[in-house]
N, CA, C and O of each residue as an XYZ file, in Angstrom:
804
protein
N     -24.600     20.088     21.239
C     -23.975     18.271     21.966
C     -23.970     17.361     20.588
O     -25.116     16.914     20.651
N     -23.623     17.020     19.849
C     -24.932     15.640     19.608
C     -24.045     14.525     20.705
O     -22.834     14.721     20.807
N     -24.824     13.111     21.685
C     -24.090     12.127     22.087
C     -23.021     11.195     21.247
O     -22.289     10.422     21.865
N     -22.952     11.320     19.581
C     -21.839     10.777     19.583
C     -20.851     11.086     19.836
O     -20.097     10.137     19.620
N     -19.989     12.466     20.442
C     -19.553     13.958     20.991
C     -19.370     13.658     22.847
O     -18.387     13.725     23.584
N     -20.441     13.405     23.036
C     -20.443     12.798     25.019
C     -20.092     11.879     24.519
O     -19.078     12.166     23.884
N     -20.428     10.501     24.377
C     -19.455      9.775     25.056
C     -17.443      9.878     24.186
O     -16.518      9.615     24.955
N     -17.170     10.167     23.027
C     -15.953     10.388     22.545
C     -15.356     10.995     24.285
O     -14.621     10.479     25.126
N     -16.142     12.361     24.225
C     -15.494     13.198     25.333
C     -14.917     12.402     26.817
O     -13.929     12.653     27.507
N     -15.932     11.407     26.952
C     -16.664     10.311     28.297
C     -15.783      8.948     28.117
O     -16.081      8.207     29.053
N     -14.666      8.243     27.142
C     -13.963      8.034     26.954
C     -12.480      8.872     26.787
O     -11.428      8.632     27.380
N     -12.617      9.396     26.289
C     -10.909     10.430     26.457
C     -10.925      9.965     27.884
O     -10.277      8.984     28.249
N     -11.729     10.738     28.746
C     -11.566     11.244     30.144
C     -11.237     10.063     31.506
O     -10.441     10.211     32.433
N     -12.265      8.751     31.193
C     -12.388      7.897     31.777
C     -10.771      6.705     31.505
O     -10.265      6.145     32.478
N     -10.202      6.524     30.067
C      -9.436      5.486     29.248
C      -8.420      7.247     30.126
O      -8.894      7.421     31.249
N      -7.573      8.073     29.871
C      -7.227      8.474     30.323
C      -6.822      8.696     31.832
O      -5.668      8.662     32.257
N      -8.108      8.957     32.664
C      -7.796      8.551     34.158
C      -7.191      7.139     34.565
O      -5.994      6.895     34.717
N      -8.256      6.256     34.710
C      -7.165      4.899     34.380
C      -5.729      4.304     34.263
O      -5.135      3.312     34.687
N      -5.396      5.629     33.308
C      -4.027      5.530     32.708
C      -2.847      6.187     34.414
O      -1.699      6.035     34.832
N      -4.031      6.857     34.791
C      -3.281      7.758     35.331
C      -3.381      7.161     37.513
O      -2.936      7.721     38.515
N      -4.160      5.870     37.331
C      -4.307      4.993     37.978
C      -5.038      3.598     37.658
O      -6.197      3.214     37.495
N      -3.239      2.822     37.653
C      -3.937      1.848     37.628
C      -4.946      0.542     38.052
O      -5.178     -0.499     37.436
N      -5.688      1.271     39.995
C      -6.182      0.089     39.925
C      -7.861      0.328     39.349
O      -8.702     -0.544     39.134
N      -8.018      2.195     39.160
C      -9.311      2.417     38.483
C      -8.943      1.260     37.291
O      -9.418      0.149     37.528
N      -8.283      1.367     36.244
C      -7.630      0.774     35.018
C      -7.909     -1.375     35.619
O      -8.393     -2.105     34.754
N      -7.727     -1.698     36.326
C      -7.766     -3.393     36.835
C      -9.162     -3.330     36.840
O      -9.899     -4.127     36.261
N      -9.623     -2.055     37.721
C     -11.368     -2.796     37.981
C     -11.942     -2.431     36.339
O     -13.139     -2.626     36.128
N     -11.109     -1.929     35.256
C     -12.887     -1.679     34.299
C     -12.492     -2.151     33.242
O     -13.242     -2.028     32.274
N     -10.865     -3.022     33.020
C     -11.036     -4.215     32.472
C     -11.901     -5.194     32.028
O     -12.905     -4.489     31.920
N     -12.368     -6.634     31.588
C     -13.416     -7.367     31.098
C     -12.274     -8.505     31.493
O     -11.299     -8.999     30.926
N     -12.759     -8.611     32.443
C     -11.921    -10.057     33.308
C     -12.685    -11.278     33.214
O     -12.886    -11.468     34.414
N     -13.229    -12.199     32.644
C     -14.370    -13.068     32.885
C     -14.862    -13.956     33.998
O     -15.966    -14.470     34.173
N     -13.194    -14.023     35.055
C     -13.114    -14.101     36.508
C     -14.313    -13.150     37.824
O     -14.980    -13.659     38.724
N     -14.203    -11.835     37.474
C     -14.385    -11.646     37.805
C     -15.615    -11.566     37.503
O     -16.329    -12.319     38.164
N     -16.242    -10.793     36.582
C     -17.195    -10.968     36.092
C     -18.481    -11.967     37.201
O     -19.311    -11.671     38.060
N     -17.890    -13.498     36.391
C     -17.940    -14.484     37.683
C     -18.771    -14.891     38.886
O     -19.760    -15.549     39.209
N     -17.452    -13.847     39.534
C     -18.213    -13.347     41.337
C     -18.514    -11.789     41.428
O     -18.098    -10.864     42.125
N     -19.472    -11.939     40.350
C     -20.287    -10.486     40.243
C     -20.293     -8.609     40.061
O     -21.053     -7.775     40.553
N     -18.962     -8.438     39.035
C     -18.826     -7.328     38.629
C     -18.612     -7.804     37.349
O     -17.564     -8.238     36.870
N     -20.452     -7.602     36.487
C     -20.831     -6.899     35.776
C     -21.283     -6.337     35.292
O     -21.955     -6.886     34.419
N     -21.358     -5.070     35.343
C     -20.928     -4.354     35.164
C     -19.524     -4.439     34.139
O     -19.858     -3.666     33.241
N     -18.863     -4.683     33.965
C     -17.302     -4.890     32.935
C     -17.464     -5.717     31.923
O     -16.616     -6.361     31.304
N     -18.855     -5.647     31.764
C     -19.631     -5.666     30.226
C     -19.351     -4.775     29.420
O     -18.900     -4.901     28.281
N     -19.697     -3.532     30.180
C     -19.483     -2.568     29.991
C     -18.134     -0.953     30.264
O     -18.129      0.267     30.099
N     -17.704     -1.456     30.490
C     -16.826     -0.686     31.241
C     -15.176     -1.315     30.533
O     -14.433     -1.466     31.502
N     -14.784     -1.518     29.841
C     -13.906     -2.892     29.990
C     -13.803     -1.188     28.329
O     -12.807     -0.465     28.305
N     -15.354     -0.913     26.939
C     -14.846     -0.275     26.479
C     -14.422      1.208     26.123
O     -14.108      1.893     25.150
N     -14.717      1.350     28.398
C     -14.408      3.320     27.675
C     -12.955      3.171     28.335
O     -12.537      4.274     28.687
N     -11.871      1.891     28.663
C     -11.114      2.151     28.458
C      -9.804      1.930     27.947
O      -9.623      0.754     28.265
N      -8.562      2.386     27.236
C      -7.770      1.404     25.868
C      -6.507      1.507     27.180
O      -6.471      1.972     28.319
N      -5.692      0.892     26.401
C      -4.033      0.194     26.154
C      -3.767      1.619     26.440
O      -3.884      2.036     27.593
N      -3.355      2.535     25.293
C      -3.068      3.576     25.183
C      -2.871      4.920     23.999
O      -3.673      4.544     23.144
N      -2.691      5.325     23.835
C      -3.078      7.110     23.332
C      -3.863      5.896     21.540
O      -5.002      5.569     21.206
N      -2.433      5.644     20.916
C      -3.248      5.329     19.682
C      -3.867      4.094     19.522
O      -3.653      3.562     18.433
N      -4.755      3.335     20.506
C      -5.609      2.269     20.332
C      -6.645      3.355     21.112
O      -7.833      3.054     21.000
N      -6.385      4.436     21.799
C      -7.582      5.373     21.521
C      -7.838      5.916     20.967
O      -8.998      5.703     20.615
N      -6.956      7.484     20.099
C      -7.284      7.977     19.088
C      -7.662      6.935     17.926
O      -8.819      6.629     17.639
N      -6.859      6.589     17.491
C      -7.887      5.253     16.633
C      -9.141      5.212     16.615
O      -9.990      5.565     15.796
N      -9.184      4.392     18.346
C     -11.077      3.899     18.248
C     -11.789      5.193     18.066
O     -12.929      5.158     17.602
N     -11.212      6.401     18.398
C     -11.993      7.549     18.889
C     -12.063      8.480     17.933
O     -13.045      9.203     18.106
N     -11.447      8.750     17.027
C     -11.011      8.497     15.260
C     -12.208      8.245     14.905
O     -13.148      9.008     15.131
N     -12.300      7.159     14.317
C     -13.246      6.141     13.241
C     -14.780      6.542     14.372
O     -15.527      7.349     13.820
N     -15.086      6.253     15.262
C     -16.265      6.128     16.162
C     -16.789      7.459     15.625
O     -17.674      7.622     14.784
N     -16.109      8.331     16.239
C     -16.304     10.749     15.854
C     -16.820     10.638     13.787
O     -17.677     11.349     13.264
N     -15.975      9.552     13.057
C     -16.139      9.747     12.202
C     -18.325      9.510     11.472
O     -19.355     10.110     11.164
N     -17.735      8.315     11.607
C     -19.676      7.915     11.852
C     -20.619      7.621     12.490
O     -21.801      7.292     12.391
N     -19.831      7.813     13.196
C     -21.587      7.881     14.638
C     -22.100      9.539     14.769
O     -22.731      9.043     15.703
N     -22.241     10.129     14.763
C     -22.221     11.591     13.460
C     -23.538     11.469     13.040
O     -24.618     11.936     13.399
N     -23.032     10.490     11.931
C     -23.909      9.845     11.227
C     -25.379      8.653     11.377
O     -26.421      8.495     10.741
N     -24.852      8.112     12.371
C     -25.701      6.575     13.122
C     -26.524      6.872     13.699
O     -27.682      6.757     13.296
N     -26.178      7.392     14.926
C     -26.662      8.482     16.239
C     -28.150      8.853     15.521
O     -28.928      8.286     16.288
N     -28.808      9.364     14.683
C     -29.800     10.202     13.520
C     -30.336      9.438     14.521
O     -30.735      9.465     15.685
N     -30.024      8.135     12.714
C     -31.520      6.970     12.810
C     -32.136      6.287     13.911
O     -33.292      5.863     13.920
N     -31.193      6.197     14.953
C     -30.731      5.011     16.071
C     -31.892      5.751     17.947
O     -32.477      5.182     18.869
N     -31.544      7.643     17.444
C     -32.444      8.392     18.493
C     -33.721      8.757     17.863
O     -34.714      9.321     18.322
N     -33.390      8.194     16.449
C     -35.535      8.764     15.499
C     -36.166      7.487     15.815
O     -37.377      7.406     16.022
N     -35.074      6.105     15.876
C     -36.437      5.468     16.251
C     -36.242      4.742     17.644
O     -36.727      3.611     17.611
N     -35.644      5.086     18.909
C     -35.167      4.476     19.742
C     -35.891      6.323     21.003
O     -36.404      6.404     22.119
N     -35.541      7.247     20.064
C     -36.070      7.724     21.119
C     -34.791      9.229     21.757
O     -34.326      9.870     20.814
N     -34.316      9.691     23.187
C     -32.834     10.330     23.431
C     -32.383      9.490     23.371
O     -31.835      9.441     22.270
N     -32.120      8.171     24.214
C     -31.537      6.814     24.587
C     -30.915      6.172     23.979
O     -30.021      5.451     24.423
N     -31.445      6.349     22.066
C     -31.412      4.888     21.694
C     -30.027      4.212     21.079
O     -29.581      3.065     21.092
N     -29.348      6.041     20.288
C     -28.003      6.024     20.415
C     -26.949      5.045     21.641
O     -25.826      4.730     21.250
N     -27.194      4.806     22.442
C     -27.138      5.097     23.707
C     -26.588      3.471     23.652
O     -25.534      2.843     23.547
N     -27.902      3.268     23.781
C     -27.689      1.757     24.265
C     -27.737      1.791     22.899
O     -28.960      1.860     22.785
N     -27.306      1.794     21.726
C     -27.291      0.737     20.581
C     -25.882      0.698     21.091
O     -25.510     -0.448     21.340
N     -24.454      2.217     21.452
C     -23.834      1.975     21.262
C     -23.060      0.230     23.245
O     -22.181     -0.553     23.604
N     -23.753      0.552     23.427
C     -23.689      0.426     24.935
C     -23.583     -1.579     24.958
O     -22.899     -2.478     25.447
N     -24.729     -1.381     24.103
C     -24.798     -3.249     23.459
C     -24.022     -2.959     22.692
O     -24.531     -1.992     22.125
N     -23.665     -3.028     22.526
C     -22.495     -3.425     21.204
C     -20.931     -3.764     21.166
O     -20.066     -4.244     20.433
N     -21.170     -3.085     22.691
C     -19.283     -3.318     23.547
C     -19.641     -4.435     24.362
O     -19.017     -5.496     24.345
N     -21.266     -4.064     25.524
C     -21.579     -5.673     25.669
C     -21.025     -7.333     25.063
O     -20.108     -8.131     25.259
N     -22.097     -7.206     24.338
C     -22.122     -8.290     23.134
C     -21.250     -9.544     22.660
O     -21.328    -10.772     22.603
N     -19.692     -7.691     22.116
C     -18.661     -7.558     21.995
C     -17.451     -8.754     22.830
O     -16.561     -9.490     22.403
N     -18.227     -8.322     24.734
C     -17.364     -9.393     25.226
C     -18.179    -10.656     25.469
O     -18.121    -11.214     26.565
N     -18.961    -11.138     24.446
C     -19.247    -12.752     25.281
C     -19.101    -13.787     25.341
O     -18.953    -14.697     26.157
N     -19.190    -13.458     23.655
C     -16.482    -14.397     22.766
C     -16.029    -14.854     24.821
O     -16.431    -15.541     25.760
N     -15.108    -14.004     24.496
C     -14.824    -13.710     25.458
C     -15.274    -14.494     26.568
O     -14.982    -15.578     27.073
N     -15.992    -13.673     26.745
C     -15.777    -14.759     28.754
C     -16.547    -15.791     28.431
O     -17.196    -16.105     29.428
N     -16.851    -16.638     27.301
C     -17.343    -17.697     27.025
C     -15.831    -18.946     26.966
O     -15.791    -20.176     26.955
N     -14.911    -18.031     26.943
C     -13.302    -18.516     26.258
C     -12.251    -19.125     27.207
O     -11.448    -20.047     27.351
N     -12.878    -17.790     27.875
C     -11.783    -17.559     29.105
C     -11.863    -17.583     30.762
O     -11.020    -17.233     31.588
N     -13.240    -18.146     30.942
C     -14.730    -18.228     31.673
C     -12.855    -18.632     32.914
O     -12.108    -17.723     33.277
N     -12.656    -19.945     33.203
C     -11.770    -20.272     33.582
C     -10.217    -19.908     33.339
O      -9.436    -20.618     33.972
N      -9.494    -18.635     32.293
C      -8.539    -18.123     32.889
C      -8.616    -16.892     33.392
O      -8.996    -15.996     32.638
N      -8.306    -16.615     34.630
C      -8.258    -15.923     35.220
C      -7.065    -14.695     34.624
O      -7.306    -13.507     34.841
N      -6.317    -14.937     34.183
C      -5.268    -13.434     33.782
C      -5.819    -13.022     31.963
O      -5.403    -12.067     31.308
N      -6.779    -14.011     31.529
C      -6.820    -13.049     30.825
C      -7.975    -11.923     31.045
O      -9.040    -12.084     31.642
N      -7.311    -10.283     30.166
C      -8.294     -8.894     29.543
C      -8.477     -8.809     28.867
O      -7.827     -9.311     27.951
N      -9.647     -8.016     28.675
C      -9.392     -6.975     27.533
C     -10.227     -6.219     28.134
O     -10.973     -6.345     29.105
N      -9.816     -4.874     26.912
C      -9.967     -3.607     27.162
C     -10.333     -3.165     25.453
O     -10.078     -3.769     24.411
N     -11.129     -1.677     25.735
C     -10.861     -0.921     24.557
C     -12.543     -0.780     24.111
O     -13.099     -1.686     24.731
N     -13.840      0.164     23.094
C     -14.225      0.711     22.472
C     -14.361     -0.980     21.410
O     -15.488     -1.470     21.343
N     -13.291     -1.651     20.740
C     -13.809     -1.863     19.090
C     -14.998     -2.769     18.754
O     -15.255     -3.394     17.725
N     -15.473     -2.689     19.607
C     -16.958     -3.839     19.930
C     -17.862     -2.612     18.846
O     -18.053     -2.622     17.630
N     -18.171     -1.872     19.655
C     -19.062     -1.198     19.795
C     -18.840      0.249     18.474
O     -19.789      0.932     18.090
N     -17.341      0.436     17.969
C     -17.495      1.706     16.652
C     -17.624      0.870     16.122
O     -18.576      1.054     15.364
N     -17.003     -0.606     15.946
C     -17.021     -1.652     14.497
C     -18.810     -1.590     14.626
O     -19.335     -0.720     13.932
N     -19.342     -2.092     15.110
C     -21.094     -2.034     15.073
C     -21.538     -0.336     14.475
O     -22.540     -0.166     13.781
N     -20.681      0.728     14.853
C     -21.075      0.925     14.727
C     -20.937      2.141     12.670
O     -21.687      2.892     12.048
N     -19.075      1.390     12.427
C     -18.726      1.617     11.566
C     -19.897      0.593     10.465
O     -20.734      1.103      9.721
N     -19.672     -0.840     10.620
C     -20.752     -1.410      9.446
C     -22.548     -0.708      9.213
O     -23.232     -0.516      8.207
N     -22.769     -0.506     10.573
C     -24.262      0.351     10.409
C     -24.317      0.865      9.409
O     -25.091      0.640      8.478
N     -22.889      2.172      9.558
C     -23.038      2.876      8.287
C     -22.296      2.849      7.357
O     -22.072      3.862      6.696
N     -21.592      1.348      7.024
C     -21.868      1.461      6.121
C     -22.850     -0.019      4.583
O     -22.562     -0.556      3.513
N     -24.261      0.044      5.805
C     -25.071     -0.394      5.126
C     -26.353      0.733      4.504
O     -27.384      0.530      3.863
N     -25.750      1.885      5.009
C     -26.179      2.848      5.069
C     -25.888      3.905      3.656
O     -26.672      4.137      2.735
N     -24.899      4.277      3.797
C     -24.247      4.470      3.186
C     -22.718      3.955      2.217
O     -21.590      4.422      2.370
N     -23.178      2.780      1.148
C     -22.331      2.059      1.025
C     -20.848      2.419     -0.010
O     -19.617      2.394      0.006
N     -21.596      2.628     -0.547
C     -20.702      3.871     -1.572
C     -19.791      4.647     -0.977
O     -18.642      4.672     -1.419
N     -20.116      5.310     -0.013
C     -20.085      6.694      0.449
C     -18.021      5.963      0.393
O     -17.853      4.748      0.296
N     -16.267      7.327      0.506
C     -15.410      6.871      0.902
C     -15.515      7.119      2.003
O     -15.938      8.036      2.707
N     -14.910      5.837      2.132
C     -13.463      6.183      3.520
C     -12.336      6.256      3.314
O     -11.930      5.393      2.536
N     -11.101      7.408      3.937
C      -9.985      7.418      3.503
C      -9.600      5.892      4.554
O     -10.189      5.569      5.586
N      -8.715      5.333      4.042
C      -8.436      4.561      4.804
C      -6.697      4.028      4.869
O      -6.145      3.522      3.892
N      -6.054      4.241      6.109
C      -5.148      5.296      6.566
C      -4.968      6.853      7.131
O      -4.138      7.450      7.818
N      -6.283      7.189      6.416
C      -6.305      8.859      6.288
C      -5.380      9.363      4.997
O      -4.727     10.373      4.732
N      -5.670      8.173      4.378
C      -4.614      8.622      2.369
C      -5.481      8.180      1.841
O      -6.087      9.131      1.347
N      -6.075      7.091      1.558
C      -6.593      6.177     -0.040
C      -7.986      6.236      0.274
O      -8.607      5.857      1.267
N      -8.440      6.946     -1.075
C     -10.047      6.683     -0.418
C     -10.453      5.339     -1.434
O     -10.241      4.973     -2.590
N     -11.199      4.850     -0.172
C     -11.904      3.716     -1.625
C     -13.131      3.651     -0.332
O     -13.080      3.935      0.864
N     -14.440      3.031     -1.404
C     -15.938      2.815     -0.791
C     -15.800      2.278      0.386
O     -14.998      1.493      0.893
N     -16.984      2.999      0.825
C     -16.850      1.987      2.705
C     -18.050      0.520      1.904
O     -19.072      0.904      2.471
N     -18.343     -0.242      1.399
C     -18.334     -1.178      1.254
C     -17.051     -2.031      0.884
O     -16.706     -3.119      1.345
N     -16.629     -1.485      0.224
C     -14.180     -2.513      0.047
C     -13.730     -2.216      1.377
O     -12.585     -2.548      1.686
N     -14.429     -1.668      2.160
C     -13.038     -0.570      3.265
C     -13.959     -2.456      3.872
O     -13.454     -3.575      3.783
N     -15.270     -2.101      4.393
C     -16.026     -3.266      5.339
C     -16.910     -5.068      4.926
O     -17.822     -5.827      5.253
N     -15.080     -4.749      3.443
C     -14.895     -6.848      3.139
C     -13.378     -6.723      3.244
O     -12.984     -7.815      3.655
N     -12.145     -5.742      3.030
C     -11.245     -6.100      3.664
C     -10.653     -6.560      5.434
O     -10.093     -7.497      6.002
N     -11.348     -4.901      5.819
C     -11.824     -5.394      7.255
C     -11.873     -6.852      8.219
O     -11.236     -7.397      9.120
N     -13.078     -7.065      7.371
C     -13.867     -9.397      7.633
C     -12.704    -10.185      7.560
O     -12.180    -11.084      8.217
N     -12.366     -9.223      6.032
C     -10.984    -10.359      6.190
C     -10.648    -10.881      6.521
O     -10.896    -12.074      6.699
N      -9.689    -10.086      6.856
C      -8.544     -9.002      7.803
C      -7.804     -9.800      8.706
O      -6.741    -10.396      8.877
N      -9.964     -9.235      9.674
C      -9.732     -9.613     11.451
C     -10.450    -10.829     11.524
O     -10.731    -11.263     12.641
N     -10.949    -11.738     10.037
C     -11.147    -13.185     10.368
C      -9.860    -13.968     10.094
O      -9.726    -14.837     10.955
N      -9.087    -13.965      9.395
C      -7.544    -13.670      8.776
C      -7.288    -14.524     10.249
O      -7.448    -15.718     10.500
N      -6.636    -12.939     11.451
C      -5.430    -12.913     12.431
C      -6.939    -13.497     13.757
O      -6.991    -13.992     14.883
N      -7.784    -13.091     12.832
C      -8.256    -14.566     14.732
C      -8.199    -15.985     14.572
O      -8.392    -16.968     15.288
N      -7.936    -15.805     13.634
C      -7.270    -17.276     13.163
C      -5.917    -18.076     13.805
O      -5.702    -19.164     14.339
N      -5.039    -16.719     13.380
C      -3.866    -16.876     13.421
C      -3.858    -16.733     15.398
O      -3.291    -17.491     16.184
N      -4.585    -15.662     15.669
C      -4.510    -15.707     17.323
C      -2.665    -15.273     18.456
O      -2.255    -15.307     19.617
N      -2.044    -14.810     16.623
C      -1.249    -13.957     17.508
C      -0.916    -12.754     17.844
O       0.182    -12.226     17.671
N      -2.112    -12.177     18.462
C      -1.641    -10.660     18.755
C      -2.419     -9.942     19.901
O      -3.386    -10.510     20.409
N      -2.042     -8.770     20.299
C      -3.122     -8.552     21.370
C      -4.331     -8.128     21.052
O      -5.130     -7.449     21.697
N      -4.408     -8.733     19.674
C      -5.388     -6.859     19.351
C      -7.113     -8.429     19.254
O      -7.369     -9.437     18.595
N      -7.757     -7.609     20.388
C      -9.061     -8.919     20.320
C      -9.985     -8.415     18.848
O     -10.468     -7.326     18.536
N      -9.967     -9.493     18.288
C     -10.784    -10.016     16.151
C     -10.681     -9.927     16.605
O     -10.081     -9.057     17.236
N     -11.513    -11.343     16.923
C     -12.981    -11.438     17.515
C     -14.515    -10.274     18.155
O     -15.737    -10.331     18.017
N     -13.566     -9.334     18.850
C     -15.096     -8.285     18.984
C     -15.074     -7.584     18.338
O     -15.939     -6.709     18.394
N     -13.989     -7.549     17.256
C     -14.200     -6.463     16.046
C     -15.796     -7.145     14.938
O     -16.682     -6.552     14.323
N     -15.436     -8.825     15.188
C     -16.147     -9.588     13.621
C     -17.414     -9.913     14.562
O     -18.447    -10.267     13.993
N     -17.399     -9.822     15.837
C     -18.834    -10.181     17.322
C     -19.662     -8.110     16.052
O     -20.530     -8.158     15.181
N     -18.838     -6.647     16.584
C     -19.516     -6.193     17.156
C     -20.022     -5.979     15.385
O     -21.170     -5.817     14.969
N     -18.661     -6.049     14.540
C     -19.745     -5.949     12.891
C     -21.136     -5.950     12.565
O     -21.942     -5.083     12.228
N     -21.195     -7.703     12.851
C     -22.075     -8.674     12.610
C     -23.653     -8.141     13.784
O     -24.801     -8.411     13.432
N     -23.374     -7.466     14.985
C     -23.957     -6.983     14.884
C     -24.337     -4.945     15.329
O     -24.914     -4.500     16.321
N     -24.011     -4.531     14.689
C     -24.227     -3.081     14.252
C     -25.082     -3.196     13.299
O     -26.225     -2.774     13.125
N     -23.640     -4.469     12.108
C     -25.199     -4.877     11.254
C     -25.730     -5.950     10.928
O     -25.387     -6.774     10.080
N     -27.218     -5.917     12.138
C     -27.371     -6.864     11.731
C     -29.060     -6.696     12.851
O     -30.152     -7.259     12.775
N     -28.336     -5.350     14.059
C     -29.325     -5.246     14.861
C     -30.337     -3.891     13.948
O     -31.532     -3.721     14.192
N     -29.270     -2.748     12.534
C     -29.968     -2.147     12.435
C     -31.297     -2.232     11.515
O     -32.425     -1.749     11.420
N     -30.413     -3.176     10.890
C     -31.607     -4.306      9.704
C     -32.692     -4.461     10.685
O     -33.822     -3.997     10.532
N     -32.339     -5.053     11.570
C     -34.164     -5.250     12.437
C     -34.708     -4.250     13.190
O     -35.763     -4.508     13.770
N     -34.147     -2.994     13.329
C     -34.613     -2.441     13.610
C     -35.111     -1.107     12.388
O     -35.540      0.008     12.684
N     -34.979     -1.431     11.584
C     -35.200     -0.602     10.228
C     -35.304     -1.705      9.348
O     -34.310     -1.902      8.650
N     -36.054     -2.304      9.241
C     -35.728     -3.754      7.778
C     -35.732     -3.275      6.265
O     -35.505     -4.037      5.325
N     -36.122     -1.424      6.091
C     -36.230     -0.808      4.838
C     -34.504     -0.735      5.164
O     -34.027     -1.291      4.176
N     -33.730     -0.457      5.767
C     -32.050     -0.265      5.143
C     -31.363     -1.197      4.812
O     -30.144     -1.208      4.985
N     -32.409     -2.703      3.964
C     -31.597     -4.054      4.036
C     -31.707     -3.061      2.259
O     -30.891     -2.326      1.704
N     -33.025     -3.499      1.882
C     -33.490     -2.642      0.750
C     -32.831     -1.948      0.067
O     -32.574     -2.077     -1.130
N     -32.269     -0.560      1.340
C     -32.141      1.133      0.233
C     -31.084      0.003      0.410
O     -31.604     -0.902     -0.243
N     -30.015     -0.447      0.857
C     -27.944     -1.403      0.821
C     -27.929     -2.463     -0.742
O     -27.037     -3.000     -1.398
N     -29.203     -2.389     -0.829
C     -29.896     -3.811     -2.008
C     -29.399     -2.761     -3.381
O     -28.777     -2.749     -4.444
N     -30.157     -1.978     -2.483
C     -30.415     -1.358     -4.114
C     -29.580     -0.524     -4.598
O     -29.606     -0.296     -5.808
N     -28.528      0.201     -3.644
C     -27.316      1.074     -3.462
C     -25.741     -0.227     -4.088
O     -24.736     -0.111     -4.789
N     -26.269     -1.097     -3.462
C     -25.136     -2.071     -4.130
C     -24.941     -1.873     -5.887
O     -23.979     -1.873     -6.654
N     -26.672     -1.683     -6.040
C     -26.987     -2.409     -8.460
C     -26.859     -1.168     -8.501
O     -27.068     -1.027     -9.706
N     -26.481      0.955     -7.722
C     -26.558      1.639     -8.085
C     -25.426      2.550     -8.036
O     -25.465      3.764     -7.840
N     -24.386      1.791     -8.242
C     -22.859      2.728     -7.140
C     -22.551      4.151     -8.118
O     -22.512      4.268     -9.342
N     -22.366      5.091     -7.092
C     -22.043      6.250     -6.978
C     -20.623      6.700     -5.777
O     -20.167      6.559     -4.643
N     -20.422      7.433     -7.357
C     -18.747      7.226     -7.033
C     -18.240      8.751     -6.998
O     -17.054      9.002     -6.784
């Protein structure tokens, strides 16, 4: 069983349990006020609970599709726990802007694996920029084009700030996945630039 599959199963189980147990959900979501009171585990736990079934399905479908390709690189570089550390680190780092922005707002909470999932997605784009991604499960587009559209939309939506979707976590996750992958394997950047100049469809 791949690490991607194990993380997916744990996330689904924890999310479903949290839907049935409101107190558990409240304990796991990210809330800067409680983090300041010592509950620093929320930097990680919020990534294992989701708002609803659609939120969970979209994140885990994306994670499963791209995670299997990326985990091989991180396990090769860092050993058995390499991919898990990458994924959890992405989730934690993605919450830092919320901690800074909302540290005086006890009512703000966020949840979901989007930061980690986006990190995995953009690490995949670095390795396979011209692989086809099926947009909305139907329209095939190159991974690099999907990344550009995704980033542009997230930047726009974050500026609008009129939805409950944490687009900033998407942006931070994308940045983390890109930078971390280049740092641990600098040759990836050379490969990416070469691949961009030699598209394969």
